[in-house]
C-alpha positions, 0 to 999 in steps of 0.5 A: 967677312967675319966682321960683317957676320959678327956685326949682323949677329950683334944687330940681330941680338940687339933687335931680339932684346929690344923686341923682348923688352917691348913686349906688351900684354893686354889686360882684359878686365871689367872696370865696373867692379870697385874697389878692384877696378873702376874708372875715375875720370879718364883713369882706371883705378883700383886694387887690381889695377895697382896690382897688375901694374906692380906685377908688370914692372917686376916681370918686365913687360908693358901692359895696356888695358882693354875694358869689356863685359866680365863674361867676355874676359875669359874668352879674350884670354883663351883666344890670345896668348898675350892677353891676361884676365885681371878683374876680380876673377875667382879661381874655379875648377870650371874656369881652369878647364879653359885658362890657367890661373896664377897663384891666388892673391886675395881671398874675397869671400862671398856675403849676402846683402839684404834689407835690414827688415827682411829677417833673412839670416841663413841660406835656408831663408833664401830658398825660393827667393829672388837673388841678384848676382853679377852674370858669370861670377861665383855669386851666380853659381852660389845663388843657383845652388841656394834658390834654383836657376829660375830664381836667379836675377843676373846683372852686368854689374853688382851695383845694378843688382844692389840697386834693384834690391833697393827697389824691392825687385830682388830679395837679396844680392850675393857679392864678393865681400870687399866689393859689397862693402865698397858699394854699400859705403858709396850708397850710404843706404841704412836700409841695407846690411851685409850678412855672412851666411857661411858661403865659400872662400873666393880666391882671386887669380890672374887668368893666363892663356894655357899656351903661355906658361912662360908668362904664368911663371913670370907672373907667379914669381912677381906675385911672390916678390910683392907678397914678401915685400908687404905689397898686399898689405899696402893694397888692403890698407889703401882699399879696405881701410884695415889689413884684415879685410882683404889680407891673403892668409 
């Protein structure tokens, strides 16, 4: 009888270990945000994609990606404790009311893209002007403070906003610096330029459901290991050409 009980306990333990090892975390993200996440053929690629794959390996869980609009990511994390948000997401006090955040992994900063002949140099120049942003991002909130809500043009992607800047439908676009640089490099439009108007720092973090502190702890531990191993610098060189463009300091 004791042998049977011991065997059953051993089987239950093995099963629980297997279930733990097979844990799969859903990564909610918007793959229209190069160089952080985008689609290349049938593959998801980008800074965040490489990062979360490395985090998952360190933390010991599997991941599957689920693409969605950016403004749907936080709701996906809120409603499922095994879903995380990794999509160039800025850590803000408002978002912290709904989800937990990992430690910041990159300071992206906000810049302004304008037409070279516009003459805009400061945020005062943009008061009353139409500013394009991606809906629900920190650029959205920053633009509202500068020009008022009625003058903010919201888009599903930053690329759409910048294309409307090319077409003179908006006067400027506020965007995270690495993303703006990547889009301008791809467009090769000499009529556009980036202006640093001293907007706020913009730390990106990984969104985690508030009911899953164990997962948050694993993610933070993995991020610390990766940072110590120089992985952030590797990603910066891969996606921004030079370490200084995106190095977390």
